[in-house]
PyMOL Python script that loads the backbone (N, CA, C, O; Angstrom):
from pymol import cmd

cmd.read_pdbstr("""\
ATOM      1  N   MET A   1       0.821  -1.193   0.000  1.00  0.00           N
ATOM      2  CA  MET A   1       0.000   0.000   0.000  1.00  0.00           C
ATOM      3  C   MET A   1       0.864   1.257   0.000  1.00  0.00           C
ATOM      4  O   MET A   1       0.547   2.236  -0.675  1.00  0.00           O
ATOM      5  N   LYS A   2       1.964   1.224   0.764  1.00  0.00           N
ATOM      6  CA  LYS A   2       2.835   2.397   0.842  1.00  0.00           C
ATOM      7  C   LYS A   2       3.431   2.716  -0.533  1.00  0.00           C
ATOM      8  O   LYS A   2       3.499   3.884  -0.915  1.00  0.00           O
ATOM      9  N   ASN A   3       3.862   1.691  -1.281  1.00  0.00           N
ATOM     10  CA  ASN A   3       4.410   1.918  -2.614  1.00  0.00           C
ATOM     11  C   ASN A   3       3.370   2.546  -3.535  1.00  0.00           C
ATOM     12  O   ASN A   3       3.703   3.398  -4.360  1.00  0.00           O
ATOM     13  N   MET A   4       2.130   2.136  -3.399  1.00  0.00           N
ATOM     14  CA  MET A   4       1.066   2.678  -4.222  1.00  0.00           C
ATOM     15  C   MET A   4       0.914   4.182  -3.966  1.00  0.00           C
ATOM     16  O   MET A   4       0.741   4.956  -4.907  1.00  0.00           O
ATOM     17  N   VAL A   5       0.978   4.589  -2.712  1.00  0.00           N
ATOM     18  CA  VAL A   5       0.876   6.001  -2.360  1.00  0.00           C
ATOM     19  C   VAL A   5       2.062   6.768  -2.916  1.00  0.00           C
ATOM     20  O   VAL A   5       1.887   7.850  -3.476  1.00  0.00           O
ATOM     21  N   ASN A   6       3.257   6.235  -2.774  1.00  0.00           N
ATOM     22  CA  ASN A   6       4.456   6.909  -3.279  1.00  0.00           C
ATOM     23  C   ASN A   6       4.430   7.046  -4.794  1.00  0.00           C
ATOM     24  O   ASN A   6       4.851   8.074  -5.325  1.00  0.00           O
ATOM     25  N   ASN A   7       3.942   6.027  -5.499  1.00  0.00           N
ATOM     26  CA  ASN A   7       3.877   6.082  -6.954  1.00  0.00           C
ATOM     27  C   ASN A   7       2.876   7.115  -7.444  1.00  0.00           C
ATOM     28  O   ASN A   7       3.019   7.631  -8.552  1.00  0.00           O
ATOM     29  N   ASN A   8       1.869   7.424  -6.643  1.00  0.00           N
ATOM     30  CA  ASN A   8       0.813   8.323  -7.068  1.00  0.00           C
ATOM     31  C   ASN A   8       0.982   9.753  -6.565  1.00  0.00           C
ATOM     32  O   ASN A   8       0.108  10.589  -6.792  1.00  0.00           O
ATOM     33  N   ARG A   9       2.068  10.043  -5.901  1.00  0.00           N
ATOM     34  CA  ARG A   9       2.272  11.394  -5.371  1.00  0.00           C
ATOM     35  C   ARG A   9       2.311  12.442  -6.470  1.00  0.00           C
ATOM     36  O   ARG A   9       1.853  13.565  -6.260  1.00  0.00           O
ATOM     37  N   ASN A  10       2.840  12.106  -7.623  1.00  0.00           N
ATOM     38  CA  ASN A  10       2.935  13.064  -8.718  1.00  0.00           C
ATOM     39  C   ASN A  10       1.618  13.187  -9.483  1.00  0.00           C
ATOM     40  O   ASN A  10       1.499  14.030 -10.372  1.00  0.00           O
ATOM     41  N   MET A  11       0.642  12.366  -9.152  1.00  0.00           N
ATOM     42  CA  MET A  11      -0.645  12.397  -9.815  1.00  0.00           C
ATOM     43  C   MET A  11      -1.480  13.497  -9.168  1.00  0.00           C
ATOM     44  O   MET A  11      -1.650  13.533  -7.950  1.00  0.00           O
ATOM     45  N   ARG A  12      -1.993  14.385  -9.999  1.00  0.00           N
ATOM     46  CA  ARG A  12      -2.785  15.492  -9.493  1.00  0.00           C
ATOM     47  C   ARG A  12      -4.180  15.427 -10.098  1.00  0.00           C
ATOM     48  O   ARG A  12      -4.333  15.113 -11.278  1.00  0.00           O
ATOM     49  N   ALA A  13      -5.183  15.721  -9.304  1.00  0.00           N
ATOM     50  CA  ALA A  13      -6.559  15.750  -9.777  1.00  0.00           C
ATOM     51  C   ALA A  13      -6.926  17.194 -10.091  1.00  0.00           C
ATOM     52  O   ALA A  13      -6.852  18.070  -9.230  1.00  0.00           O
ATOM     53  N   LEU A  14      -7.324  17.427 -11.343  1.00  0.00           N
ATOM     54  CA  LEU A  14      -7.635  18.776 -11.810  1.00  0.00           C
ATOM     55  C   LEU A  14      -9.132  19.028 -11.831  1.00  0.00           C
ATOM     56  O   LEU A  14      -9.924  18.116 -12.065  1.00  0.00           O
ATOM     57  N   THR A  15      -9.510  20.270 -11.585  1.00  0.00           N
ATOM     58  CA  THR A  15     -10.905  20.669 -11.724  1.00  0.00           C
ATOM     59  C   THR A  15     -11.208  20.853 -13.210  1.00  0.00           C
ATOM     60  O   THR A  15     -10.301  20.921 -14.039  1.00  0.00           O
ATOM     61  N   THR A  16     -12.483  20.931 -13.526  1.00  0.00           N
ATOM     62  CA  THR A  16     -12.882  21.182 -14.912  1.00  0.00           C
ATOM     63  C   THR A  16     -12.288  22.497 -15.399  1.00  0.00           C
ATOM     64  O   THR A  16     -11.809  22.586 -16.530  1.00  0.00           O
ATOM     65  N   LYS A  17     -12.317  23.502 -14.560  1.00  0.00           N
ATOM     66  CA  LYS A  17     -11.766  24.815 -14.929  1.00  0.00           C
ATOM     67  C   LYS A  17     -10.281  24.711 -15.284  1.00  0.00           C
ATOM     68  O   LYS A  17      -9.829  25.318 -16.255  1.00  0.00           O
ATOM     69  N   GLU A  18      -9.536  23.954 -14.509  1.00  0.00           N
ATOM     70  CA  GLU A  18      -8.108  23.781 -14.785  1.00  0.00           C
ATOM     71  C   GLU A  18      -7.894  23.053 -16.106  1.00  0.00           C
ATOM     72  O   GLU A  18      -7.002  23.412 -16.875  1.00  0.00           O
ATOM     73  N   VAL A  19      -8.709  22.028 -16.378  1.00  0.00           N
ATOM     74  CA  VAL A  19      -8.597  21.294 -17.642  1.00  0.00           C
ATOM     75  C   VAL A  19      -8.869  22.237 -18.811  1.00  0.00           C
ATOM     76  O   VAL A  19      -8.145  22.218 -19.806  1.00  0.00           O
ATOM     77  N   LEU A  20      -9.903  23.058 -18.694  1.00  0.00           N
ATOM     78  CA  LEU A  20     -10.243  23.997 -19.771  1.00  0.00           C
ATOM     79  C   LEU A  20      -9.105  24.970 -20.034  1.00  0.00           C
ATOM     80  O   LEU A  20      -8.821  25.298 -21.186  1.00  0.00           O
ATOM     81  N   GLU A  21      -8.456  25.431 -18.979  1.00  0.00           N
ATOM     82  CA  GLU A  21      -7.323  26.350 -19.134  1.00  0.00           C
ATOM     83  C   GLU A  21      -6.144  25.665 -19.815  1.00  0.00           C
ATOM     84  O   GLU A  21      -5.489  26.260 -20.670  1.00  0.00           O
ATOM     85  N   ILE A  22      -5.873  24.427 -19.444  1.00  0.00           N
ATOM     86  CA  ILE A  22      -4.741  23.693 -20.022  1.00  0.00           C
ATOM     87  C   ILE A  22      -5.000  23.362 -21.488  1.00  0.00           C
ATOM     88  O   ILE A  22      -4.142  23.580 -22.344  1.00  0.00           O
ATOM     89  N   VAL A  23      -6.191  22.835 -21.769  1.00  0.00           N
ATOM     90  CA  VAL A  23      -6.517  22.374 -23.122  1.00  0.00           C
ATOM     91  C   VAL A  23      -6.852  23.549 -24.039  1.00  0.00           C
ATOM     92  O   VAL A  23      -6.591  23.494 -25.241  1.00  0.00           O
ATOM     93  N   GLY A  24      -7.425  24.604 -23.480  1.00  0.00           N
ATOM     94  CA  GLY A  24      -7.736  25.796 -24.274  1.00  0.00           C
ATOM     95  C   GLY A  24      -9.022  25.671 -25.077  1.00  0.00           C
ATOM     96  O   GLY A  24      -9.112  26.169 -26.199  1.00  0.00           O
ATOM     97  N   ILE A  25     -10.018  25.006 -24.498  1.00  0.00           N
ATOM     98  CA  ILE A  25     -11.309  24.885 -25.174  1.00  0.00           C
ATOM     99  C   ILE A  25     -12.408  25.412 -24.256  1.00  0.00           C
ATOM    100  O   ILE A  25     -12.191  25.625 -23.063  1.00  0.00           O
ATOM    101  N   SER A  26     -13.583  25.615 -24.830  1.00  0.00           N
ATOM    102  CA  SER A  26     -14.716  26.113 -24.043  1.00  0.00           C
ATOM    103  C   SER A  26     -15.319  24.987 -23.214  1.00  0.00           C
ATOM    104  O   SER A  26     -15.055  23.809 -23.453  1.00  0.00           O
ATOM    105  N   ARG A  27     -16.126  25.366 -22.245  1.00  0.00           N
ATOM    106  CA  ARG A  27     -16.829  24.389 -21.408  1.00  0.00           C
ATOM    107  C   ARG A  27     -17.743  23.520 -22.282  1.00  0.00           C
ATOM    108  O   ARG A  27     -17.836  22.309 -22.083  1.00  0.00           O
ATOM    109  N   THR A  28     -18.415  24.153 -23.252  1.00  0.00           N
ATOM    110  CA  THR A  28     -19.307  23.408 -24.148  1.00  0.00           C
ATOM    111  C   THR A  28     -18.522  22.386 -24.960  1.00  0.00           C
ATOM    112  O   THR A  28     -18.941  21.233 -25.067  1.00  0.00           O
ATOM    113  N   ALA A  29     -17.391  22.789 -25.532  1.00  0.00           N
ATOM    114  CA  ALA A  29     -16.566  21.864 -26.315  1.00  0.00           C
ATOM    115  C   ALA A  29     -16.065  20.710 -25.441  1.00  0.00           C
ATOM    116  O   ALA A  29     -15.978  19.570 -25.895  1.00  0.00           O
ATOM    117  N   HIS A  30     -15.744  21.015 -24.202  1.00  0.00           N
ATOM    118  CA  HIS A  30     -15.286  19.993 -23.250  1.00  0.00           C
ATOM    119  C   HIS A  30     -16.350  18.917 -23.076  1.00  0.00           C
ATOM    120  O   HIS A  30     -16.059  17.726 -23.183  1.00  0.00           O
ATOM    121  N   TYR A  31     -17.584  19.341 -22.808  1.00  0.00           N
ATOM    122  CA  TYR A  31     -18.657  18.365 -22.587  1.00  0.00           C
ATOM    123  C   TYR A  31     -19.050  17.647 -23.875  1.00  0.00           C
ATOM    124  O   TYR A  31     -19.492  16.499 -23.832  1.00  0.00           O
ATOM    125  N   GLU A  32     -18.894  18.309 -25.011  1.00  0.00           N
ATOM    126  CA  GLU A  32     -19.167  17.646 -26.294  1.00  0.00           C
ATOM    127  C   GLU A  32     -18.171  16.517 -26.535  1.00  0.00           C
ATOM    128  O   GLU A  32     -18.539  15.476 -27.078  1.00  0.00           O
ATOM    129  N   LYS A  33     -16.922  16.708 -26.140  1.00  0.00           N
ATOM    130  CA  LYS A  33     -15.906  15.666 -26.308  1.00  0.00           C
ATOM    131  C   LYS A  33     -16.195  14.447 -25.424  1.00  0.00           C
ATOM    132  O   LYS A  33     -15.768  13.336 -25.737  1.00  0.00           O
ATOM    133  N   LEU A  34     -16.916  14.658 -24.330  1.00  0.00           N
ATOM    134  CA  LEU A  34     -17.261  13.576 -23.414  1.00  0.00           C
ATOM    135  C   LEU A  34     -18.568  12.875 -23.776  1.00  0.00           C
ATOM    136  O   LEU A  34     -18.835  11.776 -23.290  1.00  0.00           O
ATOM    137  N   ASN A  35     -19.377  13.495 -24.617  1.00  0.00           N
ATOM    138  CA  ASN A  35     -20.713  12.987 -24.950  1.00  0.00           C
ATOM    139  C   ASN A  35     -20.663  12.037 -26.148  1.00  0.00           C
ATOM    140  O   ASN A  35     -20.379  12.478 -27.262  1.00  0.00           O
ATOM    141  N   PRO A  36     -20.931  10.748 -25.946  1.00  0.00           N
ATOM    142  CA  PRO A  36     -20.870   9.782 -27.053  1.00  0.00           C
ATOM    143  C   PRO A  36     -21.880  10.054 -28.164  1.00  0.00           C
ATOM    144  O   PRO A  36     -21.717   9.549 -29.275  1.00  0.00           O
ATOM    145  N   ASN A  37     -22.912  10.837 -27.890  1.00  0.00           N
ATOM    146  CA  ASN A  37     -23.915  11.162 -28.905  1.00  0.00           C
ATOM    147  C   ASN A  37     -23.566  12.410 -29.708  1.00  0.00           C
ATOM    148  O   ASN A  37     -24.319  12.804 -30.599  1.00  0.00           O
ATOM    149  N   SER A  38     -22.450  13.026 -29.405  1.00  0.00           N
ATOM    150  CA  SER A  38     -22.030  14.255 -30.077  1.00  0.00           C
ATOM    151  C   SER A  38     -21.114  13.940 -31.256  1.00  0.00           C
ATOM    152  O   SER A  38     -20.367  12.963 -31.234  1.00  0.00           O
ATOM    153  N   SER A  39     -21.183  14.781 -32.282  1.00  0.00           N
ATOM    154  CA  SER A  39     -20.268  14.618 -33.418  1.00  0.00           C
ATOM    155  C   SER A  39     -18.833  14.983 -33.025  1.00  0.00           C
ATOM    156  O   SER A  39     -17.891  14.641 -33.740  1.00  0.00           O
ATOM    157  N   SER A  40     -18.660  15.676 -31.893  1.00  0.00           N
ATOM    158  CA  SER A  40     -17.334  16.054 -31.400  1.00  0.00           C
ATOM    159  C   SER A  40     -16.781  15.079 -30.372  1.00  0.00           C
ATOM    160  O   SER A  40     -15.723  15.320 -29.791  1.00  0.00           O
ATOM    161  N   PHE A  41     -17.491  13.977 -30.144  1.00  0.00           N
ATOM    162  CA  PHE A  41     -17.053  12.987 -29.150  1.00  0.00           C
ATOM    163  C   PHE A  41     -15.639  12.503 -29.452  1.00  0.00           C
ATOM    164  O   PHE A  41     -15.306  12.203 -30.599  1.00  0.00           O
ATOM    165  N   ASP A  42     -14.826  12.431 -28.425  1.00  0.00           N
ATOM    166  CA  ASP A  42     -13.457  11.933 -28.551  1.00  0.00           C
ATOM    167  C   ASP A  42     -13.261  10.833 -27.503  1.00  0.00           C
ATOM    168  O   ASP A  42     -13.147  11.128 -26.313  1.00  0.00           O
ATOM    169  N   PRO A  43     -13.222   9.579 -27.933  1.00  0.00           N
ATOM    170  CA  PRO A  43     -13.099   8.479 -26.965  1.00  0.00           C
ATOM    171  C   PRO A  43     -11.791   8.504 -26.180  1.00  0.00           C
ATOM    172  O   PRO A  43     -11.685   7.858 -25.138  1.00  0.00           O
ATOM    173  N   ASP A  44     -10.800   9.239 -26.667  1.00  0.00           N
ATOM    174  CA  ASP A  44      -9.517   9.329 -25.976  1.00  0.00           C
ATOM    175  C   ASP A  44      -9.444  10.496 -24.997  1.00  0.00           C
ATOM    176  O   ASP A  44      -8.484  10.605 -24.235  1.00  0.00           O
ATOM    177  N   TYR A  45     -10.450  11.369 -25.011  1.00  0.00           N
ATOM    178  CA  TYR A  45     -10.450  12.534 -24.133  1.00  0.00           C
ATOM    179  C   TYR A  45     -10.474  12.069 -22.676  1.00  0.00           C
ATOM    180  O   TYR A  45     -11.136  11.080 -22.362  1.00  0.00           O
ATOM    181  N   PRO A  46      -9.767  12.762 -21.783  1.00  0.00           N
ATOM    182  CA  PRO A  46      -9.715  12.343 -20.380  1.00  0.00           C
ATOM    183  C   PRO A  46     -11.112  12.206 -19.758  1.00  0.00           C
ATOM    184  O   PRO A  46     -11.977  13.061 -19.944  1.00  0.00           O
ATOM    185  N   LYS A  47     -11.302  11.138 -19.035  1.00  0.00           N
ATOM    186  CA  LYS A  47     -12.591  10.855 -18.396  1.00  0.00           C
ATOM    187  C   LYS A  47     -12.631  11.454 -16.989  1.00  0.00           C
ATOM    188  O   LYS A  47     -11.613  11.547 -16.303  1.00  0.00           O
ATOM    189  N   LYS A  48     -13.815  11.852 -16.589  1.00  0.00           N
ATOM    190  CA  LYS A  48     -13.981  12.439 -15.260  1.00  0.00           C
ATOM    191  C   LYS A  48     -13.957  11.362 -14.185  1.00  0.00           C
ATOM    192  O   LYS A  48     -14.281  10.199 -14.427  1.00  0.00           O
ATOM    193  N   ILE A  49     -13.565  11.788 -12.995  1.00  0.00           N
ATOM    194  CA  ILE A  49     -13.580  10.940 -11.814  1.00  0.00           C
ATOM    195  C   ILE A  49     -14.505  11.614 -10.813  1.00  0.00           C
ATOM    196  O   ILE A  49     -14.251  12.743 -10.392  1.00  0.00           O
ATOM    197  N   LYS A  50     -15.553  10.942 -10.439  1.00  0.00           N
ATOM    198  CA  LYS A  50     -16.500  11.510  -9.486  1.00  0.00           C
ATOM    199  C   LYS A  50     -15.900  11.402  -8.086  1.00  0.00           C
ATOM    200  O   LYS A  50     -15.635  10.303  -7.600  1.00  0.00           O
ATOM    201  N   VAL A  51     -15.689  12.551  -7.442  1.00  0.00           N
ATOM    202  CA  VAL A  51     -15.081  12.564  -6.103  1.00  0.00           C
ATOM    203  C   VAL A  51     -16.065  13.020  -5.030  1.00  0.00           C
ATOM    204  O   VAL A  51     -15.734  13.030  -3.844  1.00  0.00           O
ATOM    205  N   GLY A  52     -17.245  13.388  -5.436  1.00  0.00           N
ATOM    206  CA  GLY A  52     -18.269  13.820  -4.493  1.00  0.00           C
ATOM    207  C   GLY A  52     -19.610  13.823  -5.178  1.00  0.00           C
ATOM    208  O   GLY A  52     -19.719  13.473  -6.353  1.00  0.00           O
ATOM    209  N   PHE A  53     -20.640  14.221  -4.441  1.00  0.00           N
ATOM    210  CA  PHE A  53     -21.991  14.234  -4.985  1.00  0.00           C
ATOM    211  C   PHE A  53     -22.083  15.122  -6.227  1.00  0.00           C
ATOM    212  O   PHE A  53     -22.717  14.746  -7.213  1.00  0.00           O
ATOM    213  N   ARG A  54     -21.455  16.295  -6.181  1.00  0.00           N
ATOM    214  CA  ARG A  54     -21.499  17.229  -7.315  1.00  0.00           C
ATOM    215  C   ARG A  54     -20.092  17.695  -7.703  1.00  0.00           C
ATOM    216  O   ARG A  54     -19.904  18.824  -8.154  1.00  0.00           O
ATOM    217  N   SER A  55     -19.131  16.828  -7.524  1.00  0.00           N
ATOM    218  CA  SER A  55     -17.744  17.216  -7.767  1.00  0.00           C
ATOM    219  C   SER A  55     -17.025  16.157  -8.597  1.00  0.00           C
ATOM    220  O   SER A  55     -17.075  14.966  -8.289  1.00  0.00           O
ATOM    221  N   VAL A  56     -16.358  16.613  -9.656  1.00  0.00           N
ATOM    222  CA  VAL A  56     -15.565  15.709 -10.486  1.00  0.00           C
ATOM    223  C   VAL A  56     -14.163  16.271 -10.647  1.00  0.00           C
ATOM    224  O   VAL A  56     -13.937  17.469 -10.481  1.00  0.00           O
ATOM    225  N   ARG A  57     -13.244  15.407 -10.966  1.00  0.00           N
ATOM    226  CA  ARG A  57     -11.855  15.787 -11.229  1.00  0.00           C
ATOM    227  C   ARG A  57     -11.368  14.977 -12.427  1.00  0.00           C
ATOM    228  O   ARG A  57     -11.983  13.990 -12.832  1.00  0.00           O
ATOM    229  N   TYR A  58     -10.244  15.426 -12.978  1.00  0.00           N
ATOM    230  CA  TYR A  58      -9.598  14.767 -14.116  1.00  0.00           C
ATOM    231  C   TYR A  58      -8.131  14.587 -13.755  1.00  0.00           C
ATOM    232  O   TYR A  58      -7.520  15.469 -13.152  1.00  0.00           O
ATOM    233  N   LEU A  59      -7.572  13.450 -14.123  1.00  0.00           N
ATOM    234  CA  LEU A  59      -6.166  13.202 -13.808  1.00  0.00           C
ATOM    235  C   LEU A  59      -5.274  14.027 -14.724  1.00  0.00           C
ATOM    236  O   LEU A  59      -5.395  13.981 -15.948  1.00  0.00           O
ATOM    237  N   GLU A  60      -4.387  14.775 -14.110  1.00  0.00           N
ATOM    238  CA  GLU A  60      -3.477  15.649 -14.852  1.00  0.00           C
ATOM    239  C   GLU A  60      -2.688  14.863 -15.891  1.00  0.00           C
ATOM    240  O   GLU A  60      -2.501  15.325 -17.017  1.00  0.00           O
ATOM    241  N   GLN A  61      -2.231  13.683 -15.513  1.00  0.00           N
ATOM    242  CA  GLN A  61      -1.448  12.842 -16.417  1.00  0.00           C
ATOM    243  C   GLN A  61      -2.252  12.497 -17.676  1.00  0.00           C
ATOM    244  O   GLN A  61      -1.700  12.500 -18.776  1.00  0.00           O
ATOM    245  N   GLU A  62      -3.542  12.201 -17.528  1.00  0.00           N
ATOM    246  CA  GLU A  62      -4.386  11.869 -18.676  1.00  0.00           C
ATOM    247  C   GLU A  62      -4.603  13.079 -19.576  1.00  0.00           C
ATOM    248  O   GLU A  62      -4.649  12.949 -20.800  1.00  0.00           O
ATOM    249  N   VAL A  63      -4.735  14.253 -18.969  1.00  0.00           N
ATOM    250  CA  VAL A  63      -4.927  15.477 -19.753  1.00  0.00           C
ATOM    251  C   VAL A  63      -3.695  15.738 -20.615  1.00  0.00           C
ATOM    252  O   VAL A  63      -3.819  16.010 -21.810  1.00  0.00           O
ATOM    253  N   PHE A  64      -2.512  15.657 -20.019  1.00  0.00           N
ATOM    254  CA  PHE A  64      -1.295  15.916 -20.770  1.00  0.00           C
ATOM    255  C   PHE A  64      -0.995  14.810 -21.783  1.00  0.00           C
ATOM    256  O   PHE A  64      -0.443  15.088 -22.847  1.00  0.00           O
ATOM    257  N   SER A  65      -1.347  13.576 -21.472  1.00  0.00           N
ATOM    258  CA  SER A  65      -1.178  12.482 -22.437  1.00  0.00           C
ATOM    259  C   SER A  65      -2.062  12.705 -23.657  1.00  0.00           C
ATOM    260  O   SER A  65      -1.639  12.467 -24.789  1.00  0.00           O
ATOM    261  N   TRP A  66      -3.302  13.166 -23.423  1.00  0.00           N
ATOM    262  CA  TRP A  66      -4.223  13.447 -24.527  1.00  0.00           C
ATOM    263  C   TRP A  66      -3.668  14.587 -25.399  1.00  0.00           C
ATOM    264  O   TRP A  66      -3.721  14.518 -26.627  1.00  0.00           O
ATOM    265  N   LEU A  67      -3.142  15.623 -24.757  1.00  0.00           N
ATOM    266  CA  LEU A  67      -2.558  16.736 -25.525  1.00  0.00           C
ATOM    267  C   LEU A  67      -1.351  16.280 -26.346  1.00  0.00           C
ATOM    268  O   LEU A  67      -1.196  16.677 -27.501  1.00  0.00           O
ATOM    269  N   GLU A  68      -0.511  15.457 -25.756  1.00  0.00           N
ATOM    270  CA  GLU A  68       0.656  14.939 -26.486  1.00  0.00           C
ATOM    271  C   GLU A  68       0.226  14.118 -27.683  1.00  0.00           C
ATOM    272  O   GLU A  68       0.847  14.201 -28.742  1.00  0.00           O
ATOM    273  N   LYS A  69      -0.831  13.323 -27.536  1.00  0.00           N
ATOM    274  CA  LYS A  69      -1.343  12.525 -28.647  1.00  0.00           C
ATOM    275  C   LYS A  69      -1.846  13.448 -29.768  1.00  0.00           C
ATOM    276  O   LYS A  69      -1.593  13.199 -30.947  1.00  0.00           O
ATOM    277  N   LYS A  70      -2.549  14.499 -29.389  1.00  0.00           N
ATOM    278  CA  LYS A  70      -3.067  15.454 -30.378  1.00  0.00           C
ATOM    279  C   LYS A  70      -1.915  16.160 -31.091  1.00  0.00           C
ATOM    280  O   LYS A  70      -1.990  16.391 -32.298  1.00  0.00           O
ATOM    281  N   MET A  71      -0.868  16.501 -30.375  1.00  0.00           N
ATOM    282  CA  MET A  71       0.281  17.145 -31.000  1.00  0.00           C
ATOM    283  C   MET A  71       0.958  16.196 -31.988  1.00  0.00           C
ATOM    284  O   MET A  71       1.453  16.623 -33.032  1.00  0.00           O
ATOM    285  N   GLY A  72       0.973  14.911 -31.651  1.00  0.00           N
ATOM    286  CA  GLY A  72       1.560  13.918 -32.542  1.00  0.00           C
ATOM    287  C   GLY A  72       0.752  13.695 -33.820  1.00  0.00           C
ATOM    288  O   GLY A  72       1.288  13.241 -34.831  1.00  0.00           O
ATOM    289  N   GLU A  73      -0.530  14.015 -33.766  1.00  0.00           N
ATOM    290  CA  GLU A  73      -1.404  13.821 -34.929  1.00  0.00           C
ATOM    291  C   GLU A  73      -1.316  14.962 -35.935  1.00  0.00           C
ATOM    292  O   GLU A  73      -1.793  14.825 -37.062  1.00  0.00           O
ATOM    293  N   ARG A  74      -0.725  16.066 -35.555  1.00  0.00           N
ATOM    294  CA  ARG A  74      -0.724  17.222 -36.479  1.00  0.00           C
ATOM    295  C   ARG A  74       0.308  17.117 -37.558  1.00  0.00           C
ATOM    296  O   ARG A  74       0.417  18.012 -38.396  1.00  0.00           O
TER     297      ARG A  74
END
""", "prot")
cmd.dss("prot")
cmd.show_as("cartoon", "prot")
cmd.util.cbc("prot")
cmd.orient("prot")
């Protein structure tokens, strides 16, 4: 268990606002990327983690991995 905690110390949980600032898209575009019924749906886009009744977070590592993948596609 201790190793698991040490391995995850660099993992940060970001708010939606922080993700929007990093990725540089609107709130609407963000939710469209998460919506499987949207033409803008991106199955690789970072998934939310529910941390409370009305609170979600996104793993910083997943956000930056998604951005790196997008940069590689250009």
